[in-house]
DRENNULO-259770 format. One record per residue (C-alpha): residue in three letters; x, y, z. Coordinates in Angstrom, 2 decimals, padded with zeros to 5 digits, m for minus. Layout:
# DRENNULO-259770
<atom><r>ala</r><east>X</east><north>Y</north><up>Z</up></atom>
...
//
This chain:
# DRENNULO-259770
<atom><r>met</r><east>m128.70</east><north>m136.49</north><up>m035.28</up></atom>
<atom><r>asn</r><east>m130.67</east><north>m135.17</north><up>m032.33</up></atom>
<atom><r>val</r><east>m128.26</east><north>m132.75</north><up>m030.64</up></atom>
<atom><r>gln</r><east>m130.50</east><north>m132.32</north><up>m027.59</up></atom>
<atom><r>arg</r><east>m130.42</east><north>m136.04</north><up>m026.89</up></atom>
<atom><r>phe</r><east>m126.72</east><north>m136.12</north><up>m027.71</up></atom>
<atom><r>leu</r><east>m126.00</east><north>m133.47</north><up>m025.08</up></atom>
<atom><r>gly</r><east>m128.64</east><north>m134.72</north><up>m022.64</up></atom>
<atom><r>val</r><east>m130.49</east><north>m131.41</north><up>m022.42</up></atom>
<atom><r>gly</r><east>m134.16</east><north>m130.49</north><up>m022.79</up></atom>
<atom><r>thr</r><east>m133.70</east><north>m127.30</north><up>m024.80</up></atom>
<atom><r>leu</r><east>m130.76</east><north>m125.82</north><up>m026.64</up></atom>
<atom><r>pro</r><east>m129.56</east><north>m122.26</north><up>m026.05</up></atom>
<atom><r>asp</r><east>m129.40</east><north>m119.83</north><up>m028.97</up></atom>
<atom><r>lys</r><east>m125.60</east><north>m119.78</north><up>m028.76</up></atom>
<atom><r>leu</r><east>m123.73</east><north>m123.00</north><up>m028.23</up></atom>
<atom><r>asp</r><east>m120.09</east><north>m123.98</north><up>m028.69</up></atom>
<atom><r>thr</r><east>m119.16</east><north>m127.10</north><up>m026.78</up></atom>
<atom><r>thr</r><east>m116.97</east><north>m130.15</north><up>m027.20</up></atom>
<atom><r>ile</r><east>m118.08</east><north>m133.67</north><up>m026.35</up></atom>
<atom><r>glu</r><east>m116.13</east><north>m136.91</north><up>m026.20</up></atom>
<atom><r>leu</r><east>m117.40</east><north>m140.25</north><up>m027.44</up></atom>
<atom><r>ile</r><east>m115.76</east><north>m143.62</north><up>m027.06</up></atom>
<atom><r>leu</r><east>m116.48</east><north>m145.85</north><up>m030.05</up></atom>
<atom><r>thr</r><east>m116.23</east><north>m149.58</north><up>m029.49</up></atom>
<atom><r>arg</r><east>m117.15</east><north>m152.89</north><up>m031.11</up></atom>
<atom><r>thr</r><east>m118.56</east><north>m154.43</north><up>m027.93</up></atom>
<atom><r>gln</r><east>m121.86</east><north>m153.83</north><up>m026.18</up></atom>
<atom><r>ser</r><east>m120.68</east><north>m155.53</north><up>m023.01</up></atom>
<atom><r>lys</r><east>m120.22</east><north>m153.01</north><up>m020.22</up></atom>
<atom><r>lys</r><east>m117.84</east><north>m155.42</north><up>m018.50</up></atom>
<atom><r>lys</r><east>m115.37</east><north>m155.16</north><up>m021.40</up></atom>
<atom><r>his</r><east>m115.25</east><north>m151.35</north><up>m021.48</up></atom>
<atom><r>lys</r><east>m111.87</east><north>m149.97</north><up>m020.41</up></atom>
<atom><r>his</r><east>m113.35</east><north>m146.86</north><up>m018.78</up></atom>
<atom><r>pro</r><east>m116.50</east><north>m147.83</north><up>m016.84</up></atom>
<atom><r>glu</r><east>m116.64</east><north>m144.36</north><up>m015.25</up></atom>
<atom><r>lys</r><east>m117.37</east><north>m142.93</north><up>m018.72</up></atom>
<atom><r>glu</r><east>m120.19</east><north>m145.37</north><up>m019.51</up></atom>
<atom><r>ser</r><east>m122.49</east><north>m142.69</north><up>m020.97</up></atom>
<atom><r>gln</r><east>m119.85</east><north>m141.80</north><up>m023.58</up></atom>
<atom><r>tyr</r><east>m119.68</east><north>m145.30</north><up>m025.07</up></atom>
<atom><r>his</r><east>m121.24</east><north>m145.88</north><up>m028.47</up></atom>
<atom><r>tyr</r><east>m121.38</east><north>m149.28</north><up>m030.12</up></atom>
<atom><r>ile</r><east>m120.35</east><north>m149.71</north><up>m033.75</up></atom>
<atom><r>cys</r><east>m121.39</east><north>m152.97</north><up>m035.38</up></atom>
<atom><r>lys</r><east>m118.56</east><north>m155.03</north><up>m036.86</up></atom>
<atom><r>asn</r><east>m120.29</east><north>m154.91</north><up>m040.26</up></atom>
<atom><r>ile</r><east>m119.89</east><north>m151.13</north><up>m040.40</up></atom>
<atom><r>ala</r><east>m116.61</east><north>m150.00</north><up>m041.90</up></atom>
<atom><r>phe</r><east>m114.66</east><north>m147.78</north><up>m039.53</up></atom>
<atom><r>asp</r><east>m110.94</east><north>m147.71</north><up>m040.22</up></atom>
<atom><r>tyr</r><east>m109.97</east><north>m146.71</north><up>m036.69</up></atom>
<atom><r>leu</r><east>m111.45</east><north>m149.84</north><up>m035.09</up></atom>
<atom><r>asn</r><east>m110.50</east><north>m153.39</north><up>m035.89</up></atom>
<atom><r>pro</r><east>m113.74</east><north>m155.28</north><up>m036.66</up></atom>
<atom><r>thr</r><east>m112.47</east><north>m158.43</north><up>m034.93</up></atom>
<atom><r>asp</r><east>m110.96</east><north>m156.82</north><up>m031.81</up></atom>
<atom><r>ile</r><east>m113.83</east><north>m156.14</north><up>m029.37</up></atom>
<atom><r>ser</r><east>m111.47</east><north>m154.58</north><up>m026.81</up></atom>
<atom><r>asp</r><east>m110.44</east><north>m151.87</north><up>m029.30</up></atom>
<atom><r>glu</r><east>m111.73</east><north>m148.38</north><up>m028.47</up></atom>
<atom><r>tyr</r><east>m111.55</east><north>m145.06</north><up>m030.29</up></atom>
<atom><r>leu</r><east>m111.88</east><north>m141.67</north><up>m028.58</up></atom>
<atom><r>leu</r><east>m113.74</east><north>m139.20</north><up>m030.77</up></atom>
<atom><r>lys</r><east>m113.90</east><north>m135.51</north><up>m029.88</up></atom>
<atom><r>leu</r><east>m116.71</east><north>m133.61</north><up>m031.55</up></atom>
<atom><r>arg</r><east>m117.46</east><north>m129.92</north><up>m031.39</up></atom>
<atom><r>ile</r><east>m121.09</east><north>m128.85</north><up>m031.51</up></atom>
<atom><r>val</r><east>m121.68</east><north>m125.29</north><up>m032.67</up></atom>
<atom><r>arg</r><east>m125.15</east><north>m123.73</north><up>m032.85</up></atom>
<atom><r>val</r><east>m125.36</east><north>m120.77</north><up>m035.22</up></atom>
<atom><r>glu</r><east>m128.19</east><north>m118.52</north><up>m036.32</up></atom>
<atom><r>val</r><east>m128.54</east><north>m118.79</north><up>m040.11</up></atom>
<atom><r>ser</r><east>m131.46</east><north>m116.34</north><up>m040.32</up></atom>
<atom><r>val</r><east>m133.61</east><north>m114.52</north><up>m037.80</up></atom>
<atom><r>gly</r><east>m134.87</east><north>m117.13</north><up>m035.33</up></atom>
<atom><r>val</r><east>m133.54</east><north>m120.06</north><up>m037.40</up></atom>
<atom><r>phe</r><east>m130.65</east><north>m122.04</north><up>m035.95</up></atom>
<atom><r>glu</r><east>m128.44</east><north>m124.82</north><up>m037.28</up></atom>
<atom><r>asn</r><east>m126.47</east><north>m127.28</north><up>m035.19</up></atom>
<atom><r>ile</r><east>m123.13</east><north>m128.08</north><up>m036.77</up></atom>
<atom><r>ile</r><east>m121.08</east><north>m131.03</north><up>m035.57</up></atom>
<atom><r>thr</r><east>m117.43</east><north>m130.79</north><up>m036.53</up></atom>
<atom><r>thr</r><east>m113.92</east><north>m131.82</north><up>m035.57</up></atom>
<atom><r>leu</r><east>m112.55</east><north>m128.31</north><up>m036.21</up></atom>
<atom><r>ser</r><east>m110.79</east><north>m126.92</north><up>m033.14</up></atom>
<atom><r>glu</r><east>m111.94</east><north>m123.90</north><up>m031.12</up></atom>
<atom><r>glu</r><east>m108.46</east><north>m122.38</north><up>m031.39</up></atom>
<atom><r>asp</r><east>m108.42</east><north>m122.40</north><up>m035.19</up></atom>
<atom><r>phe</r><east>m112.09</east><north>m121.73</north><up>m036.02</up></atom>
<atom><r>thr</r><east>m114.54</east><north>m119.38</north><up>m034.33</up></atom>
<atom><r>pro</r><east>m118.29</east><north>m120.08</north><up>m034.57</up></atom>
<atom><r>asp</r><east>m118.47</east><north>m117.33</north><up>m037.22</up></atom>
<atom><r>asp</r><east>m115.74</east><north>m119.08</north><up>m039.25</up></atom>
<atom><r>ile</r><east>m117.68</east><north>m122.35</north><up>m039.07</up></atom>
<atom><r>lys</r><east>m120.88</east><north>m120.56</north><up>m040.08</up></atom>
<atom><r>tyr</r><east>m119.07</east><north>m119.04</north><up>m043.07</up></atom>
<atom><r>cys</r><east>m117.62</east><north>m122.43</north><up>m044.14</up></atom>
<atom><r>tyr</r><east>m121.01</east><north>m124.08</north><up>m043.65</up></atom>
<atom><r>asn</r><east>m122.60</east><north>m121.44</north><up>m045.85</up></atom>
<atom><r>leu</r><east>m120.01</east><north>m122.04</north><up>m048.58</up></atom>
<atom><r>arg</r><east>m120.57</east><north>m125.79</north><up>m048.36</up></atom>
<atom><r>trp</r><east>m124.38</east><north>m125.59</north><up>m048.39</up></atom>
<atom><r>gly</r><east>m124.62</east><north>m125.04</north><up>m052.15</up></atom>
<atom><r>ile</r><east>m122.47</east><north>m128.10</north><up>m052.75</up></atom>
<atom><r>glu</r><east>m124.60</east><north>m130.22</north><up>m050.41</up></atom>
<atom><r>thr</r><east>m127.86</east><north>m129.21</north><up>m052.07</up></atom>
<atom><r>ser</r><east>m126.33</east><north>m129.88</north><up>m055.48</up></atom>
<atom><r>phe</r><east>m125.31</east><north>m133.37</north><up>m054.38</up></atom>
<atom><r>arg</r><east>m128.80</east><north>m133.97</north><up>m053.00</up></atom>
<atom><r>asp</r><east>m130.37</east><north>m132.79</north><up>m056.25</up></atom>
<atom><r>leu</r><east>m128.00</east><north>m134.88</north><up>m058.29</up></atom>
<atom><r>lys</r><east>m128.49</east><north>m137.97</north><up>m056.16</up></atom>
<atom><r>his</r><east>m132.28</east><north>m137.88</north><up>m056.17</up></atom>
<atom><r>thr</r><east>m132.91</east><north>m136.28</north><up>m059.56</up></atom>
<atom><r>ile</r><east>m130.72</east><north>m138.64</north><up>m061.57</up></atom>
<atom><r>gly</r><east>m131.74</east><north>m141.63</north><up>m059.48</up></atom>
<atom><r>ala</r><east>m128.33</east><north>m142.36</north><up>m057.97</up></atom>
<atom><r>thr</r><east>m129.91</east><north>m143.65</north><up>m054.76</up></atom>
<atom><r>asn</r><east>m130.77</east><north>m146.94</north><up>m056.44</up></atom>
<atom><r>leu</r><east>m128.28</east><north>m148.36</north><up>m058.89</up></atom>
<atom><r>his</r><east>m128.91</east><north>m151.55</north><up>m060.84</up></atom>
<atom><r>ser</r><east>m125.32</east><north>m152.68</north><up>m061.26</up></atom>
<atom><r>lys</r><east>m123.16</east><north>m154.59</north><up>m058.83</up></atom>
<atom><r>lys</r><east>m119.74</east><north>m154.58</north><up>m060.46</up></atom>
<atom><r>thr</r><east>m117.65</east><north>m151.46</north><up>m059.92</up></atom>
<atom><r>glu</r><east>m117.11</east><north>m150.69</north><up>m063.60</up></atom>
<atom><r>tyr</r><east>m120.84</east><north>m151.03</north><up>m064.35</up></atom>
<atom><r>val</r><east>m121.75</east><north>m148.77</north><up>m061.43</up></atom>
<atom><r>ala</r><east>m119.31</east><north>m146.18</north><up>m062.80</up></atom>
<atom><r>phe</r><east>m120.82</east><north>m146.57</north><up>m066.28</up></atom>
<atom><r>glu</r><east>m124.33</east><north>m146.15</north><up>m064.87</up></atom>
<atom><r>leu</r><east>m123.34</east><north>m143.02</north><up>m062.92</up></atom>
<atom><r>trp</r><east>m121.57</east><north>m141.47</north><up>m065.92</up></atom>
<atom><r>ser</r><east>m124.63</east><north>m142.16</north><up>m068.08</up></atom>
<atom><r>lys</r><east>m126.89</east><north>m140.47</north><up>m065.55</up></atom>
<atom><r>leu</r><east>m124.53</east><north>m137.50</north><up>m065.23</up></atom>
<atom><r>ile</r><east>m124.44</east><north>m137.06</north><up>m069.01</up></atom>
<atom><r>leu</r><east>m128.25</east><north>m137.10</north><up>m069.05</up></atom>
<atom><r>tyr</r><east>m128.26</east><north>m134.57</north><up>m066.19</up></atom>
<atom><r>asn</r><east>m125.91</east><north>m132.24</north><up>m068.10</up></atom>
<atom><r>phe</r><east>m127.96</east><north>m132.66</north><up>m071.28</up></atom>
<atom><r>cys</r><east>m131.13</east><north>m131.78</north><up>m069.39</up></atom>
<atom><r>ser</r><east>m129.44</east><north>m128.77</north><up>m067.77</up></atom>
<atom><r>ile</r><east>m128.37</east><north>m127.39</north><up>m071.15</up></atom>
<atom><r>ile</r><east>m131.87</east><north>m127.82</north><up>m072.61</up></atom>
<atom><r>ile</r><east>m133.52</east><north>m126.19</north><up>m069.58</up></atom>
<atom><r>leu</r><east>m131.23</east><north>m123.15</north><up>m069.84</up></atom>
<atom><r>his</r><east>m132.73</east><north>m122.48</north><up>m073.27</up></atom>
<atom><r>val</r><east>m136.39</east><north>m123.03</north><up>m072.35</up></atom>
<atom><r>pro</r><east>m138.23</east><north>m119.73</north><up>m072.31</up></atom>
<atom><r>val</r><east>m140.40</east><north>m119.17</north><up>m069.25</up></atom>
<atom><r>lys</r><east>m143.22</east><north>m116.72</north><up>m069.81</up></atom>
<atom><r>ser</r><east>m142.85</east><north>m113.73</north><up>m067.55</up></atom>
<atom><r>arg</r><east>m146.12</east><north>m112.47</north><up>m066.12</up></atom>
<atom><r>asn</r><east>m146.82</east><north>m109.80</north><up>m063.57</up></atom>
<atom><r>arg</r><east>m146.56</east><north>m112.10</north><up>m060.57</up></atom>
<atom><r>lys</r><east>m144.94</east><north>m111.82</north><up>m057.23</up></atom>
<atom><r>tyr</r><east>m142.43</east><north>m114.65</north><up>m057.93</up></atom>
<atom><r>glu</r><east>m140.46</east><north>m115.53</north><up>m061.03</up></atom>
<atom><r>tyr</r><east>m141.20</east><north>m119.04</north><up>m062.25</up></atom>
<atom><r>gln</r><east>m138.65</east><north>m121.56</north><up>m063.45</up></atom>
<atom><r>val</r><east>m138.64</east><north>m125.01</north><up>m064.99</up></atom>
<atom><r>asn</r><east>m139.13</east><north>m127.90</north><up>m062.57</up></atom>
<atom><r>phe</r><east>m135.86</east><north>m129.78</north><up>m063.01</up></atom>
<atom><r>ser</r><east>m137.10</east><north>m133.08</north><up>m061.55</up></atom>
<atom><r>ile</r><east>m140.05</east><north>m133.27</north><up>m063.92</up></atom>
<atom><r>ala</r><east>m137.85</east><north>m132.26</north><up>m066.85</up></atom>
<atom><r>met</r><east>m135.39</east><north>m135.04</north><up>m065.97</up></atom>
<atom><r>lys</r><east>m138.20</east><north>m137.61</north><up>m065.92</up></atom>
<atom><r>ile</r><east>m139.40</east><north>m136.44</north><up>m069.32</up></atom>
<atom><r>phe</r><east>m135.88</east><north>m136.62</north><up>m070.78</up></atom>
<atom><r>phe</r><east>m135.26</east><north>m140.00</north><up>m069.19</up></atom>
<atom><r>glu</r><east>m138.41</east><north>m141.41</north><up>m070.80</up></atom>
//
């Protein structure tokens, strides 16, 4: 999500902690919006998209969403924009940065799992077959992880320590 466009600014400051309000609706008609003075806050959600807080058939239904945007420096000169619903009273920007850091390892693991085991494209349609396919891929992933842990990597006098490429190893095991 482009935070600059979201906030309507050209450049973002190094430190940012602001709250914005969005009004989610199922209609694109400006005439049917309940708050025409807040037109820029309206965002259309297609009826085919599941969103439990809006009835897909009621186009007059609106949902107010408050989002907090926090910009934190993760390393020197590198910033991350975090969009959250955590309140300013309960969580400081440093708290959010800490939680984000804890969560980052989980997110990268999910990304690796999703792409490495091929969970982005499943062949099954029925729920039980999708579950079977995912469990099969996870078993293969675990099998590959165990094998890789025992693969010796020759250590040479180099600047960086080398490791096994997990994606290539998974492809080899899969074949």
